[in-house]
PANUTI-774273 format. One record per atom (N, C-alpha, C): residue number from 1; residue in one letter; atom name; z, y, x. Coordinates in nm, 3 decimals, decimal comma, padded with zeros to 5 digits. Layout:
<atoms>
<atom num="NUM" residu="A" atome="CA" Z="Z" Y="Y" X="X"/>
...
</atoms>
This chain:
<atoms>
<atom num="1" residu="D" atome="N" Z="-00,978" Y="-03,880" X="-00,779"/>
<atom num="1" residu="D" atome="CA" Z="-00,852" Y="-03,810" X="-00,791"/>
<atom num="1" residu="D" atome="C" Z="-00,808" Y="-03,750" X="-00,657"/>
<atom num="2" residu="L" atome="N" Z="-00,832" Y="-03,820" X="-00,549"/>
<atom num="2" residu="L" atome="CA" Z="-00,794" Y="-03,771" X="-00,418"/>
<atom num="2" residu="L" atome="C" Z="-00,869" Y="-03,641" X="-00,384"/>
<atom num="3" residu="R" atome="N" Z="-00,992" Y="-03,633" X="-00,426"/>
<atom num="3" residu="R" atome="CA" Z="-01,072" Y="-03,513" X="-00,400"/>
<atom num="3" residu="R" atome="C" Z="-01,012" Y="-03,393" X="-00,475"/>
<atom num="4" residu="R" atome="N" Z="-00,969" Y="-03,412" X="-00,598"/>
<atom num="4" residu="R" atome="CA" Z="-00,910" Y="-03,304" X="-00,676"/>
<atom num="4" residu="R" atome="C" Z="-00,776" Y="-03,259" X="-00,616"/>
<atom num="5" residu="V" atome="N" Z="-00,698" Y="-03,354" X="-00,570"/>
<atom num="5" residu="V" atome="CA" Z="-00,570" Y="-03,321" X="-00,507"/>
<atom num="5" residu="V" atome="C" Z="-00,594" Y="-03,242" X="-00,379"/>
<atom num="6" residu="G" atome="N" Z="-00,692" Y="-03,286" X="-00,300"/>
<atom num="6" residu="G" atome="CA" Z="-00,726" Y="-03,216" X="-00,177"/>
<atom num="6" residu="G" atome="C" Z="-00,778" Y="-03,075" X="-00,203"/>
<atom num="7" residu="A" atome="N" Z="-00,853" Y="-03,058" X="-00,311"/>
<atom num="7" residu="A" atome="CA" Z="-00,907" Y="-02,927" X="-00,345"/>
<atom num="7" residu="A" atome="C" Z="-00,796" Y="-02,829" X="-00,382"/>
<atom num="8" residu="L" atome="N" Z="-00,684" Y="-02,879" X="-00,426"/>
<atom num="8" residu="L" atome="CA" Z="-00,570" Y="-02,793" X="-00,458"/>
<atom num="8" residu="L" atome="C" Z="-00,473" Y="-02,781" X="-00,342"/>
<atom num="9" residu="F" atome="N" Z="-00,449" Y="-02,892" X="-00,272"/>
<atom num="9" residu="F" atome="CA" Z="-00,348" Y="-02,893" X="-00,167"/>
<atom num="9" residu="F" atome="C" Z="-00,394" Y="-02,824" X="-00,039"/>
<atom num="10" residu="L" atome="N" Z="-00,516" Y="-02,848" X="00,006"/>
<atom num="10" residu="L" atome="CA" Z="-00,562" Y="-02,791" X="00,133"/>
<atom num="10" residu="L" atome="C" Z="-00,565" Y="-02,638" X="00,132"/>
<atom num="11" residu="P" atome="N" Z="-00,619" Y="-02,573" X="00,028"/>
<atom num="11" residu="P" atome="CA" Z="-00,611" Y="-02,426" X="00,028"/>
<atom num="11" residu="P" atome="C" Z="-00,468" Y="-02,374" X="00,022"/>
<atom num="12" residu="A" atome="N" Z="-00,380" Y="-02,442" X="-00,050"/>
<atom num="12" residu="A" atome="CA" Z="-00,240" Y="-02,401" X="-00,057"/>
<atom num="12" residu="A" atome="C" Z="-00,172" Y="-02,416" X="00,079"/>
<atom num="13" residu="A" atome="N" Z="-00,202" Y="-02,523" X="00,150"/>
<atom num="13" residu="A" atome="CA" Z="-00,146" Y="-02,543" X="00,284"/>
<atom num="13" residu="A" atome="C" Z="-00,198" Y="-02,437" X="00,381"/>
<atom num="14" residu="A" atome="N" Z="-00,326" Y="-02,403" X="00,371"/>
<atom num="14" residu="A" atome="CA" Z="-00,382" Y="-02,298" X="00,455"/>
<atom num="14" residu="A" atome="C" Z="-00,318" Y="-02,163" X="00,422"/>
<atom num="15" residu="F" atome="N" Z="-00,293" Y="-02,139" X="00,294"/>
<atom num="15" residu="F" atome="CA" Z="-00,226" Y="-02,016" X="00,249"/>
<atom num="15" residu="F" atome="C" Z="-00,091" Y="-02,001" X="00,320"/>
<atom num="16" residu="V" atome="N" Z="-00,012" Y="-02,105" X="00,316"/>
<atom num="16" residu="V" atome="CA" Z="00,122" Y="-02,100" X="00,377"/>
<atom num="16" residu="V" atome="C" Z="00,112" Y="-02,088" X="00,529"/>
<atom num="17" residu="A" atome="N" Z="00,018" Y="-02,159" X="00,589"/>
<atom num="17" residu="A" atome="CA" Z="00,004" Y="-02,158" X="00,735"/>
<atom num="17" residu="A" atome="C" Z="-00,042" Y="-02,023" X="00,788"/>
<atom num="18" residu="L" atome="N" Z="-00,121" Y="-01,949" X="00,710"/>
<atom num="18" residu="L" atome="CA" Z="-00,177" Y="-01,822" X="00,757"/>
<atom num="18" residu="L" atome="C" Z="-00,086" Y="-01,702" X="00,734"/>
<atom num="19" residu="I" atome="N" Z="00,018" Y="-01,717" X="00,653"/>
<atom num="19" residu="I" atome="CA" Z="00,107" Y="-01,604" X="00,625"/>
<atom num="19" residu="I" atome="C" Z="00,167" Y="-01,543" X="00,752"/>
<atom num="20" residu="P" atome="N" Z="00,219" Y="-01,622" X="00,848"/>
<atom num="20" residu="P" atome="CA" Z="00,275" Y="-01,561" X="00,969"/>
<atom num="20" residu="P" atome="C" Z="00,172" Y="-01,485" X="01,053"/>
<atom num="21" residu="L" atome="N" Z="00,046" Y="-01,525" X="01,043"/>
<atom num="21" residu="L" atome="CA" Z="-00,058" Y="-01,460" X="01,124"/>
<atom num="21" residu="L" atome="C" Z="-00,116" Y="-01,336" X="01,058"/>
<atom num="22" residu="L" atome="N" Z="-00,154" Y="-01,348" X="00,931"/>
<atom num="22" residu="L" atome="CA" Z="-00,225" Y="-01,240" X="00,864"/>
<atom num="22" residu="L" atome="C" Z="-00,138" Y="-01,160" X="00,768"/>
<atom num="23" residu="G" atome="N" Z="-00,025" Y="-01,213" X="00,730"/>
<atom num="23" residu="G" atome="CA" Z="00,062" Y="-01,145" X="00,636"/>
<atom num="23" residu="G" atome="C" Z="00,034" Y="-01,188" X="00,492"/>
<atom num="24" residu="M" atome="N" Z="00,132" Y="-01,163" X="00,409"/>
<atom num="24" residu="M" atome="CA" Z="00,127" Y="-01,208" X="00,270"/>
<atom num="24" residu="M" atome="C" Z="00,013" Y="-01,145" X="00,191"/>
<atom num="25" residu="Y" atome="N" Z="-00,012" Y="-01,019" X="00,211"/>
<atom num="25" residu="Y" atome="CA" Z="-00,110" Y="-00,949" X="00,130"/>
<atom num="25" residu="Y" atome="C" Z="-00,253" Y="-00,992" X="00,162"/>
<atom num="26" residu="V" atome="N" Z="-00,286" Y="-01,002" X="00,287"/>
<atom num="26" residu="V" atome="CA" Z="-00,421" Y="-01,045" X="00,326"/>
<atom num="26" residu="V" atome="C" Z="-00,445" Y="-01,188" X="00,283"/>
<atom num="27" residu="V" atome="N" Z="-00,349" Y="-01,274" X="00,308"/>
<atom num="27" residu="V" atome="CA" Z="-00,365" Y="-01,416" X="00,273"/>
<atom num="27" residu="V" atome="C" Z="-00,374" Y="-01,434" X="00,122"/>
<atom num="28" residu="T" atome="N" Z="-00,295" Y="-01,357" X="00,048"/>
<atom num="28" residu="T" atome="CA" Z="-00,302" Y="-01,365" X="-00,098"/>
<atom num="28" residu="T" atome="C" Z="-00,439" Y="-01,323" X="-00,148"/>
<atom num="29" residu="A" atome="N" Z="-00,493" Y="-01,216" X="-00,093"/>
<atom num="29" residu="A" atome="CA" Z="-00,626" Y="-01,171" X="-00,133"/>
<atom num="29" residu="A" atome="C" Z="-00,731" Y="-01,277" X="-00,102"/>
<atom num="30" residu="L" atome="N" Z="-00,725" Y="-01,336" X="00,015"/>
<atom num="30" residu="L" atome="CA" Z="-00,821" Y="-01,441" X="00,051"/>
<atom num="30" residu="L" atome="C" Z="-00,807" Y="-01,564" X="-00,037"/>
<atom num="31" residu="Y" atome="N" Z="-00,684" Y="-01,602" X="-00,064"/>
<atom num="31" residu="Y" atome="CA" Z="-00,659" Y="-01,720" X="-00,148"/>
<atom num="31" residu="Y" atome="C" Z="-00,708" Y="-01,696" X="-00,290"/>
<atom num="32" residu="M" atome="N" Z="-00,674" Y="-01,581" X="-00,345"/>
<atom num="32" residu="M" atome="CA" Z="-00,718" Y="-01,550" X="-00,481"/>
<atom num="32" residu="M" atome="C" Z="-00,869" Y="-01,546" X="-00,490"/>
<atom num="33" residu="F" atome="N" Z="-00,933" Y="-01,480" X="-00,395"/>
<atom num="33" residu="F" atome="CA" Z="-01,079" Y="-01,471" X="-00,395"/>
<atom num="33" residu="F" atome="C" Z="-01,141" Y="-01,611" X="-00,386"/>
<atom num="34" residu="G" atome="N" Z="-01,092" Y="-01,690" X="-00,290"/>
<atom num="34" residu="G" atome="CA" Z="-01,148" Y="-01,824" X="-00,271"/>
<atom num="34" residu="G" atome="C" Z="-01,127" Y="-01,914" X="-00,391"/>
<atom num="35" residu="T" atome="N" Z="-01,009" Y="-01,909" X="-00,449"/>
<atom num="35" residu="T" atome="CA" Z="-00,981" Y="-01,992" X="-00,566"/>
<atom num="35" residu="T" atome="C" Z="-01,067" Y="-01,952" X="-00,684"/>
<atom num="36" residu="L" atome="N" Z="-01,076" Y="-01,823" X="-00,708"/>
<atom num="36" residu="L" atome="CA" Z="-01,157" Y="-01,776" X="-00,821"/>
<atom num="36" residu="L" atome="C" Z="-01,305" Y="-01,801" X="-00,799"/>
<atom num="37" residu="R" atome="N" Z="-01,352" Y="-01,775" X="-00,680"/>
<atom num="37" residu="R" atome="CA" Z="-01,496" Y="-01,785" X="-00,652"/>
<atom num="37" residu="R" atome="C" Z="-01,543" Y="-01,930" X="-00,645"/>
<atom num="38" residu="F" atome="N" Z="-01,474" Y="-02,012" X="-00,569"/>
<atom num="38" residu="F" atome="CA" Z="-01,526" Y="-02,145" X="-00,539"/>
<atom num="38" residu="F" atome="C" Z="-01,474" Y="-02,254" X="-00,632"/>
<atom num="39" residu="Q" atome="N" Z="-01,352" Y="-02,240" X="-00,683"/>
<atom num="39" residu="Q" atome="CA" Z="-01,301" Y="-02,343" X="-00,773"/>
<atom num="39" residu="Q" atome="C" Z="-01,325" Y="-02,309" X="-00,919"/>
<atom num="40" residu="S" atome="N" Z="-01,318" Y="-02,180" X="-00,952"/>
<atom num="40" residu="S" atome="CA" Z="-01,336" Y="-02,140" X="-01,091"/>
<atom num="40" residu="S" atome="C" Z="-01,476" Y="-02,084" X="-01,119"/>
<atom num="41" residu="K" atome="N" Z="-01,557" Y="-02,070" X="-01,016"/>
<atom num="41" residu="K" atome="CA" Z="-01,695" Y="-02,022" X="-01,029"/>
<atom num="41" residu="K" atome="C" Z="-01,706" Y="-01,883" X="-01,091"/>
<atom num="42" residu="V" atome="N" Z="-01,612" Y="-01,794" X="-01,057"/>
<atom num="42" residu="V" atome="CA" Z="-01,615" Y="-01,656" X="-01,103"/>
<atom num="42" residu="V" atome="C" Z="-01,710" Y="-01,578" X="-01,011"/>
<atom num="43" residu="A" atome="N" Z="-01,780" Y="-01,480" X="-01,065"/>
<atom num="43" residu="A" atome="CA" Z="-01,871" Y="-01,398" X="-00,985"/>
<atom num="43" residu="A" atome="C" Z="-01,796" Y="-01,333" X="-00,869"/>
<atom num="44" residu="S" atome="N" Z="-01,865" Y="-01,314" X="-00,757"/>
<atom num="44" residu="S" atome="CA" Z="-01,802" Y="-01,260" X="-00,636"/>
<atom num="44" residu="S" atome="C" Z="-01,738" Y="-01,124" X="-00,659"/>
<atom num="45" residu="W" atome="N" Z="-01,808" Y="-01,035" X="-00,727"/>
<atom num="45" residu="W" atome="CA" Z="-01,753" Y="-00,901" X="-00,748"/>
<atom num="45" residu="W" atome="C" Z="-01,628" Y="-00,906" X="-00,834"/>
<atom num="46" residu="R" atome="N" Z="-01,628" Y="-00,995" X="-00,933"/>
<atom num="46" residu="R" atome="CA" Z="-01,513" Y="-01,007" X="-01,021"/>
<atom num="46" residu="R" atome="C" Z="-01,395" Y="-01,072" X="-00,949"/>
<atom num="47" residu="A" atome="N" Z="-01,423" Y="-01,174" X="-00,868"/>
<atom num="47" residu="A" atome="CA" Z="-01,317" Y="-01,239" X="-00,790"/>
<atom num="47" residu="A" atome="C" Z="-01,254" Y="-01,141" X="-00,692"/>
<atom num="48" residu="A" atome="N" Z="-01,337" Y="-01,058" X="-00,628"/>
<atom num="48" residu="A" atome="CA" Z="-01,285" Y="-00,957" X="-00,534"/>
<atom num="48" residu="A" atome="C" Z="-01,200" Y="-00,853" X="-00,607"/>
<atom num="49" residu="L" atome="N" Z="-01,244" Y="-00,812" X="-00,724"/>
<atom num="49" residu="L" atome="CA" Z="-01,169" Y="-00,714" X="-00,802"/>
<atom num="49" residu="L" atome="C" Z="-01,034" Y="-00,770" X="-00,847"/>
<atom num="50" residu="I" atome="N" Z="-01,034" Y="-00,892" X="-00,895"/>
<atom num="50" residu="I" atome="CA" Z="-00,909" Y="-00,956" X="-00,939"/>
<atom num="50" residu="I" atome="C" Z="-00,815" Y="-00,974" X="-00,820"/>
<atom num="51" residu="A" atome="N" Z="-00,867" Y="-01,018" X="-00,706"/>
<atom num="51" residu="A" atome="CA" Z="-00,784" Y="-01,036" X="-00,587"/>
<atom num="51" residu="A" atome="C" Z="-00,722" Y="-00,903" X="-00,543"/>
<atom num="52" residu="L" atome="N" Z="-00,800" Y="-00,797" X="-00,549"/>
<atom num="52" residu="L" atome="CA" Z="-00,749" Y="-00,664" X="-00,512"/>
<atom num="52" residu="L" atome="C" Z="-00,639" Y="-00,619" X="-00,608"/>
<atom num="53" residu="V" atome="N" Z="-00,659" Y="-00,638" X="-00,737"/>
<atom num="53" residu="V" atome="CA" Z="-00,559" Y="-00,599" X="-00,837"/>
<atom num="53" residu="V" atome="C" Z="-00,430" Y="-00,679" X="-00,817"/>
<atom num="54" residu="V" atome="N" Z="-00,443" Y="-00,808" X="-00,789"/>
<atom num="54" residu="V" atome="CA" Z="-00,325" Y="-00,892" X="-00,768"/>
<atom num="54" residu="V" atome="C" Z="-00,247" Y="-00,845" X="-00,645"/>
<atom num="55" residu="V" atome="N" Z="-00,316" Y="-00,813" X="-00,537"/>
<atom num="55" residu="V" atome="CA" Z="-00,248" Y="-00,769" X="-00,416"/>
<atom num="55" residu="V" atome="C" Z="-00,181" Y="-00,634" X="-00,437"/>
<atom num="56" residu="V" atome="N" Z="-00,247" Y="-00,542" X="-00,505"/>
<atom num="56" residu="V" atome="CA" Z="-00,186" Y="-00,412" X="-00,532"/>
<atom num="56" residu="V" atome="C" Z="-00,062" Y="-00,430" X="-00,621"/>
<atom num="57" residu="A" atome="N" Z="-00,071" Y="-00,516" X="-00,721"/>
<atom num="57" residu="A" atome="CA" Z="00,044" Y="-00,541" X="-00,807"/>
<atom num="57" residu="A" atome="C" Z="00,158" Y="-00,606" X="-00,729"/>
<atom num="58" residu="L" atome="N" Z="00,126" Y="-00,700" X="-00,642"/>
<atom num="58" residu="L" atome="CA" Z="00,226" Y="-00,765" X="-00,557"/>
<atom num="58" residu="L" atome="C" Z="00,297" Y="-00,662" X="-00,470"/>
<atom num="59" residu="Y" atome="N" Z="00,219" Y="-00,572" X="-00,411"/>
<atom num="59" residu="Y" atome="CA" Z="00,276" Y="-00,465" X="-00,328"/>
<atom num="59" residu="Y" atome="C" Z="00,365" Y="-00,373" X="-00,411"/>
<atom num="60" residu="A" atome="N" Z="00,316" Y="-00,331" X="-00,527"/>
<atom num="60" residu="A" atome="CA" Z="00,392" Y="-00,238" X="-00,611"/>
<atom num="60" residu="A" atome="C" Z="00,524" Y="-00,300" X="-00,657"/>
<atom num="61" residu="V" atome="N" Z="00,521" Y="-00,425" X="-00,695"/>
<atom num="61" residu="V" atome="CA" Z="00,642" Y="-00,489" X="-00,746"/>
<atom num="61" residu="V" atome="C" Z="00,743" Y="-00,513" X="-00,634"/>
<atom num="62" residu="F" atome="N" Z="00,700" Y="-00,573" X="-00,525"/>
<atom num="62" residu="F" atome="CA" Z="00,797" Y="-00,611" X="-00,421"/>
<atom num="62" residu="F" atome="C" Z="00,833" Y="-00,495" X="-00,328"/>
<atom num="63" residu="E" atome="N" Z="00,734" Y="-00,428" X="-00,273"/>
<atom num="63" residu="E" atome="CA" Z="00,762" Y="-00,324" X="-00,173"/>
<atom num="63" residu="E" atome="C" Z="00,819" Y="-00,198" X="-00,237"/>
<atom num="64" residu="R" atome="N" Z="00,769" Y="-00,161" X="-00,352"/>
<atom num="64" residu="R" atome="CA" Z="00,811" Y="-00,035" X="-00,415"/>
<atom num="64" residu="R" atome="C" Z="00,925" Y="-00,054" X="-00,515"/>
<atom num="65" residu="A" atome="N" Z="00,906" Y="-00,141" X="-00,614"/>
<atom num="65" residu="A" atome="CA" Z="01,005" Y="-00,155" X="-00,721"/>
<atom num="65" residu="A" atome="C" Z="01,133" Y="-00,225" X="-00,672"/>
<atom num="66" residu="F" atome="N" Z="01,117" Y="-00,340" X="-00,607"/>
<atom num="66" residu="F" atome="CA" Z="01,233" Y="-00,416" X="-00,563"/>
<atom num="66" residu="F" atome="C" Z="01,279" Y="-00,379" X="-00,422"/>
<atom num="67" residu="Q" atome="N" Z="01,197" Y="-00,307" X="-00,348"/>
<atom num="67" residu="Q" atome="CA" Z="01,222" Y="-00,270" X="-00,209"/>
<atom num="67" residu="Q" atome="C" Z="01,252" Y="-00,391" X="-00,121"/>
<atom num="68" residu="V" atome="N" Z="01,169" Y="-00,493" X="-00,140"/>
<atom num="68" residu="V" atome="CA" Z="01,177" Y="-00,615" X="-00,061"/>
<atom num="68" residu="V" atome="C" Z="01,047" Y="-00,626" X="00,017"/>
<atom num="69" residu="S" atome="N" Z="01,058" Y="-00,631" X="00,147"/>
<atom num="69" residu="S" atome="CA" Z="00,940" Y="-00,639" X="00,231"/>
<atom num="69" residu="S" atome="C" Z="00,894" Y="-00,784" X="00,245"/>
<atom num="70" residu="L" atome="N" Z="00,772" Y="-00,810" X="00,204"/>
<atom num="70" residu="L" atome="CA" Z="00,713" Y="-00,942" X="00,223"/>
<atom num="70" residu="L" atome="C" Z="00,658" Y="-00,951" X="00,364"/>
<atom num="71" residu="P" atome="N" Z="00,638" Y="-01,070" X="00,416"/>
<atom num="71" residu="P" atome="CA" Z="00,589" Y="-01,085" X="00,554"/>
<atom num="71" residu="P" atome="C" Z="00,456" Y="-01,013" X="00,576"/>
<atom num="72" residu="H" atome="N" Z="00,452" Y="-00,930" X="00,681"/>
<atom num="72" residu="H" atome="CA" Z="00,330" Y="-00,859" X="00,714"/>
<atom num="72" residu="H" atome="C" Z="00,249" Y="-00,932" X="00,821"/>
<atom num="73" residu="G" atome="N" Z="00,309" Y="-01,029" X="00,885"/>
<atom num="73" residu="G" atome="CA" Z="00,239" Y="-01,110" X="00,984"/>
<atom num="73" residu="G" atome="C" Z="00,208" Y="-01,035" X="01,111"/>
<atom num="74" residu="L" atome="N" Z="00,144" Y="-01,104" X="01,203"/>
<atom num="74" residu="L" atome="CA" Z="00,106" Y="-01,044" X="01,330"/>
<atom num="74" residu="L" atome="C" Z="00,004" Y="-00,933" X="01,311"/>
<atom num="75" residu="L" atome="N" Z="-00,084" Y="-00,950" X="01,215"/>
<atom num="75" residu="L" atome="CA" Z="-00,184" Y="-00,847" X="01,186"/>
<atom num="75" residu="L" atome="C" Z="-00,116" Y="-00,718" X="01,140"/>
<atom num="76" residu="G" atome="N" Z="-00,018" Y="-00,729" X="01,053"/>
<atom num="76" residu="G" atome="CA" Z="00,056" Y="-00,612" X="01,006"/>
<atom num="76" residu="G" atome="C" Z="00,134" Y="-00,544" X="01,117"/>
<atom num="77" residu="E" atome="N" Z="00,194" Y="-00,623" X="01,204"/>
<atom num="77" residu="E" atome="CA" Z="00,267" Y="-00,567" X="01,316"/>
<atom num="77" residu="E" atome="C" Z="00,172" Y="-00,495" X="01,412"/>
<atom num="78" residu="W" atome="N" Z="00,055" Y="-00,548" X="01,431"/>
<atom num="78" residu="W" atome="CA" Z="-00,043" Y="-00,487" X="01,519"/>
<atom num="78" residu="W" atome="C" Z="-00,092" Y="-00,355" X="01,460"/>
<atom num="79" residu="I" atome="N" Z="-00,115" Y="-00,351" X="01,330"/>
<atom num="79" residu="I" atome="CA" Z="-00,162" Y="-00,230" X="01,264"/>
<atom num="79" residu="I" atome="C" Z="-00,054" Y="-00,122" X="01,264"/>
<atom num="80" residu="E" atome="N" Z="00,070" Y="-00,161" X="01,239"/>
<atom num="80" residu="E" atome="CA" Z="00,180" Y="-00,065" X="01,235"/>
<atom num="80" residu="E" atome="C" Z="00,213" Y="-00,009" X="01,373"/>
<atom num="81" residu="G" atome="N" Z="00,171" Y="-00,078" X="01,475"/>
<atom num="81" residu="G" atome="CA" Z="00,190" Y="-00,026" X="01,610"/>
<atom num="81" residu="G" atome="C" Z="00,305" Y="-00,087" X="01,674"/>
</atoms>
């Protein structure tokens, strides 16, 4: 049971810890890909496609529809200049 809890908790903790550094969109894509690929055993191409669709939907809903900016992290600040 401890192994199953760790398999769920550790990636979630890494997700939260990496948001300030990489931003919500990059971390969400990595988390979705990792969860689908390694825990659900989805093919790599399919996991990447699903992760991309989720991130685009997240961007469309929050940044465009609701006009709420999610954390872009240090990586986003560096890219924006």
